C-alpha positions as MATLAB code, in Angstrom:
seq = 'XXXXXXXXXXXXXXXXXXXXXXXXXXXXXXXXXXXXXXXXXXXXXXXXXXXXXXXXXXXXXXXXXXXXXXXXXXXXXXXXXXXXXXXXXXXXXXXXXXXXXXXXXXXXXXXXXXXXXXXXXXXXXXXXXXXXXXXXXXXXXXXXXXXXXXXXXXXXXXXXXXXXXXXXXXXXXXXXXXXXXXXXXXXXXXXXXXXXXXXXXXXXXXXXXXXXXXXXXXXXXXXXXXXXXXXXXXXXXXXXXXXXXXXXXXXXXXXXXXXXXXXXXXXXXXXXXXXXXXXXXXXXXXXXXXXXXXXXXXXXXXXXXXXXXXXXXXX';
ca = [
      76.754  -39.265  -49.754;
      76.849  -36.206  -51.975;
      77.988  -33.155  -49.977;
      75.531  -30.913  -51.813;
      72.583  -33.076  -50.876;
      73.763  -33.211  -47.269;
      74.073  -29.424  -47.128;
      70.585  -28.933  -48.564;
      69.145  -31.360  -46.061;
      70.791  -29.515  -43.189;
      69.573  -26.163  -44.556;
      65.997  -27.407  -44.819;
      66.075  -28.747  -41.272;
      67.559  -25.476  -39.968;
      64.932  -23.425  -41.833;
      62.183  -25.588  -40.399;
      63.514  -25.060  -36.890;
      63.721  -21.286  -37.438;
      60.142  -21.117  -38.709;
      58.910  -23.246  -35.814;
      60.662  -20.994  -33.317;
      59.159  -17.865  -34.866;
      55.526  -19.023  -34.646;
      53.560  -18.047  -31.532;
      49.887  -18.850  -30.869;
      47.977  -16.590  -28.484;
      44.628  -17.801  -27.075;
      41.534  -15.559  -26.892;
      41.857  -14.765  -23.175;
      45.586  -13.989  -23.429;
      47.833  -11.209  -24.677;
      51.471  -11.654  -25.681;
      54.078   -9.153  -24.459;
      57.067   -9.282  -26.838;
      60.495   -8.187  -25.658;
      63.280   -7.690  -28.156;
      66.779   -7.763  -26.782;
      65.441   -7.071  -23.276;
      63.175   -4.169  -24.205;
      59.424   -4.026  -24.647;
      58.645   -4.319  -28.351;
      54.920   -4.942  -28.922;
      51.769   -6.764  -27.825;
      50.500   -9.822  -29.653;
      46.743  -10.247  -30.094;
      44.949  -13.628  -30.005;
      45.706  -15.836  -32.996;
      48.805  -16.865  -34.976;
      51.772  -14.487  -34.603;
      55.419  -14.445  -35.751;
      58.447  -13.262  -33.816;
      62.136  -13.083  -34.611;
      63.876  -16.125  -33.128;
      66.790  -15.533  -30.787;
      65.962  -11.795  -30.642;
      62.341  -11.754  -29.483;
      60.803  -13.294  -26.388;
      57.062  -13.503  -25.780;
      55.445  -13.471  -22.315;
      51.786  -14.478  -22.082;
      49.498  -12.475  -19.784;
      46.127  -13.911  -18.683;
      43.382  -11.288  -19.101;
      40.667  -13.252  -17.322;
      39.141  -12.227  -13.988;
      40.858  -13.899  -11.070;
      39.561  -14.584   -7.565;
      41.854  -13.578   -4.723;
      41.057  -15.120   -1.345;
      42.143  -12.772    1.424;
      43.251  -14.814    4.471;
      41.093  -14.391    7.608;
      42.413  -11.844   10.075;
      41.386  -10.106   13.286;
      40.581   -6.420   13.135;
      39.628   -3.957   15.869;
      36.485   -1.899   15.436;
      36.011    1.675   16.573;
      34.404    0.492   19.835;
      37.391   -1.809   20.576;
      35.873   -5.152   19.612;
      38.061   -7.835   18.033;
      36.346   -9.158   14.920;
      37.523  -11.888   12.560;
      36.909  -10.973    8.919;
      37.408  -12.794    5.647;
      37.047  -11.351    2.153;
      37.283  -12.258   -1.530;
      38.562   -9.947   -4.276;
      37.601  -10.205   -7.946;
      40.326   -8.570  -10.056;
      41.233   -8.475  -13.743;
      44.254   -7.316  -15.787;
      43.349   -4.455  -18.101;
      46.854   -3.445  -19.251;
      49.253   -6.359  -19.854;
      52.265   -4.076  -20.192;
      51.863   -2.340  -16.837;
      50.912   -5.579  -15.077;
      54.219   -6.953  -16.386;
      56.531   -4.046  -15.650;
      54.886   -2.065  -12.804;
      54.485   -4.927  -10.317;
      56.232   -8.242   -9.967;
      53.250  -10.145   -8.493;
      50.016   -8.208   -8.560;
      48.062  -11.085   -6.978;
      50.099  -11.087   -3.781;
      50.228   -7.285   -3.754;
      46.446   -6.957   -4.085;
      45.930   -9.491   -1.281;
      48.229   -7.648    1.123;
      46.651   -4.336    0.188;
      43.201   -5.758    0.916;
      44.279   -6.921    4.376;
      45.613   -3.468    5.225;
      42.515   -1.664    4.033;
      40.229   -4.084    5.872;
      41.887   -3.031    9.130;
      41.549    0.648    8.201;
      37.885    0.441    7.190;
      36.758   -1.595   10.209;
      38.764    0.657   12.529;
      36.537    3.578   11.536;
      33.255    1.733   12.204;
      31.518    0.436   15.305;
      30.488   -3.208   15.549;
      26.814   -2.593   14.786;
      27.717   -0.649   11.649;
      30.134   -3.396   10.584;
      27.423   -6.037   10.882;
      24.694   -4.051    9.140;
      26.689   -2.232    6.446;
      28.295   -4.994    4.421;
      27.388   -3.464    1.086;
      28.850   -0.098    2.077;
      32.051   -1.763    3.317;
      32.331   -3.799    0.116;
      31.934   -0.680   -2.004;
      34.439    1.297    0.054;
      37.040   -1.481   -0.151;
      36.511   -1.848   -3.891;
      37.050    1.870   -4.479;
      40.223    1.952   -2.381;
      41.716   -1.172   -3.964;
      40.760   -0.172   -7.501;
      42.465    3.192   -7.085;
      45.623    1.558   -5.700;
      45.844   -1.169   -8.368;
      45.062    1.070  -11.327;
      48.731    1.963  -11.778;
      49.481   -1.768  -12.069;
      47.077   -2.186  -14.962;
      44.730   -4.189  -12.734;
      41.062   -3.419  -12.087;
      39.261   -4.574   -8.943;
      35.716   -5.392  -10.040;
      34.222   -6.141   -6.619;
      35.011   -7.125   -3.049;
      32.860   -9.506   -1.006;
      33.078   -9.954    2.760;
      32.636  -13.659    3.463;
      32.258  -13.475    7.214;
      32.355  -11.063   10.133;
      32.667  -13.032   13.374;
      32.556  -11.128   16.702;
      33.818  -12.793   19.914;
      31.661  -15.473   21.566;
      30.469  -13.269   24.428;
      29.417  -10.554   21.980;
      27.623  -13.153   19.868;
      25.726  -14.487   22.907;
      24.712  -10.975   23.946;
      23.541  -10.228   20.424;
      21.536  -13.459   20.374;
      19.798  -12.521   23.619;
      19.097   -9.049   22.287;
      17.698  -10.438   19.047;
      15.487  -12.861   20.995;
      14.207  -10.010   23.153;
      13.469   -7.967   20.040;
      11.604  -10.878   18.467;
       9.579  -11.416   21.649;
       8.802   -7.712   21.761;
       7.660   -7.678   18.150;
       5.559  -10.796   18.747;
       3.891   -9.182   21.775;
       3.230   -6.028   19.773;
       1.741   -8.060   16.945;
      -0.468  -10.002   19.366;
      -1.659   -6.793   21.001;
      -2.300   -5.258   17.617;
      -4.279   -8.320   16.554;
      -6.403   -8.176   19.725;
      -6.921   -4.453   19.232;
      -7.951   -4.964   15.633;
     -10.329   -7.745   16.631;
     -11.930   -5.517   19.289;
     -12.239   -2.685   16.786;
     -13.817   -5.016   14.254;
     -16.210   -6.381   16.873;
     -17.166   -2.872   18.049;
     -17.596   -1.748   14.472;
     -19.859   -4.707   13.775;
     -21.918   -3.980   16.905;
     -22.149   -0.340   15.866;
     -23.267   -1.258   12.369;
     -25.868   -3.679   13.730;
     -27.264   -0.965   16.009;
     -27.310    1.517   13.156;
     -29.091   -0.945   10.900;
     -31.560   -1.809   13.668;
     -32.261    1.878   14.318;
     -32.654    2.515   10.616;
     -35.075   -0.412   10.389;
     -37.112    0.873   13.316;
     -37.133    4.378   11.847;
     -38.264    2.982    8.513;
     -41.017    0.982   10.233;
     -42.203    4.050   12.165;
     -42.131    6.079    8.989;
     -44.161    3.484    7.098;
     -46.628    3.234    9.995;
     -46.983    7.023   10.063;
     -47.442    7.062    6.304;
     -50.154    4.392    6.622;
     -51.929    6.340    9.391;
     -51.640    9.508    7.348;
     -53.094    7.718    4.330;
     -55.941    6.307    6.478;
     -56.789    9.710    7.916;
     -56.674   11.284    4.474;
     -58.963    8.531    3.162;
     -61.394    8.977    6.084;
     -61.360   12.744    5.681;
     -61.828   12.363    1.957;
     -64.781   10.016    2.562;
     -66.340   12.433    5.020;
     -65.769   15.291    2.609;
     -67.377   13.288   -0.163;
     -70.335   12.462    2.102;
     -70.752   16.104    3.116;
     -70.527   17.170   -0.490;
     -73.151   14.566   -1.395;
     -75.470   15.766    1.384;
     -74.844   19.365    0.465;
     -75.565   18.624   -3.160;
     -78.757   16.760   -2.267;
     -79.899   19.567    0.013;
     -78.972   22.211   -2.498;
     -80.809   20.388   -5.256;
     -83.895   20.066   -3.015;
     -83.796   23.844   -2.258;
     -84.887   23.628    1.389;
     -86.047   26.743    3.240;
     -84.649   27.995    6.534;
     -87.359   26.344    8.541;
     -86.469   22.872    7.259;
     -82.767   23.452    7.935;
     -83.596   24.641   11.436;
     -85.673   21.549   12.050;
     -82.878   19.226   10.902;
     -80.405   21.118   13.037;
     -82.618   20.649   16.094;
     -82.929   16.939   15.364;
     -79.132   16.581   15.234;
     -78.340   18.502   18.435;
     -79.483   15.786   20.894;
     -77.387   13.160   19.104;
     -74.311   15.357   19.310;
     -74.903   16.112   22.958;
     -75.268   12.432   23.924;
     -71.502   11.797   23.649;
     -69.691   13.428   26.566;
     -66.406   13.483   24.646;
     -67.813   15.655   21.899;
     -67.254   19.379   21.891;
     -69.898   21.374   20.023;
     -68.880   24.548   18.239;
     -71.703   26.737   16.929;
     -70.790   28.344   13.639;
     -71.462   31.923   12.747;
     -74.444   30.864   10.723;
     -76.083   29.536   13.895;
     -77.431   33.062   14.634;
     -79.657   32.777   11.561;
     -80.839   29.373   12.679;
     -81.639   30.708   16.152;
     -83.577   33.614   14.605;
     -85.557   31.140   12.519;
     -86.166   29.109   15.643;
     -87.495   32.190   17.453;
     -89.773   32.982   14.546;
     -91.121   29.439   14.613;
     -91.788   29.694   18.355;
     -93.636   32.994   17.923;
     -95.652   31.453   15.114;
     -96.633   28.560   17.330;
     -97.622   30.955   20.136;
     -99.754   33.055   17.788;
    -101.502   29.984   16.456;
    -102.312   28.863   19.994;
    -103.778   32.330   20.821;
    -106.003   32.221   17.771;
    -107.218   28.750   18.668;
    -107.992   29.947   22.225;
    -109.937   32.994   21.020;
    -112.038   30.883   18.711;
    -112.744   28.283   21.376;
    -114.000   30.771   24.039;
    -117.086   32.146   22.101;
    -118.019   28.650   21.243;
    -118.142   27.674   24.882;
    -120.239   30.761   25.806;
    -122.832   29.934   23.299;
];
């Protein structure tokens, strides 16, 4: 074999190996931390990258959010109650360089830090507050852990408490209390329903009475209006009759003697009814004077007749 050809073949193979060793592929959710001769050199972005073989070394850092399961532990609340708590942490690397050089294992460190802060947070709260303030506890833990892990290039996005389990005797007492509260609320609701029903019934009775009274008032009003209309019609008829009589008398031009005679004819009819009250008008004085004149006239006529009859008898 020709030595030149053998040398070229070896050179090509060596060059291929060198090129293969210098190529690095970084996936979209990763970053590459390149160290050259033991020192930090640069960060490789996602895609195809080249490094210097034998001098450079690339370390891949996962930038995705990770879920850290904090082991269950017992904590003591402010009112000295042992409570078992369990939490989950959602964390994410934001700085690949610091996560590489500031902490050896940020996952284990964040888990231990969460356990410590769980004891601190629950130690400042009473049991009732621990059971009813999950969101506040989650937010407080997230703030504390995020501040502590920031120097590691790690961000804590959220913390979720999975369970808060008090002792069995506390749980039984709470169950009895909750049952008593439910019974109390049910009794209050029943009483309120009965009260509302009574109010509705009384309101309906009131409305019926009001409507009945309004109907009776309307009936009385209509009856009064009808009676008023009847009286007006009767009075109008009487007025029309009087006007007709007056017109007839006025057109006939009667003298005082005729009026006096008609008045005397009417008096017995008016006096027949015991319920009638007779009021003599002012003009009655004239009628009485006419009556007196008529009586005197009758007397004079009788005297004349007597005087005439006496001489006749003597003869």
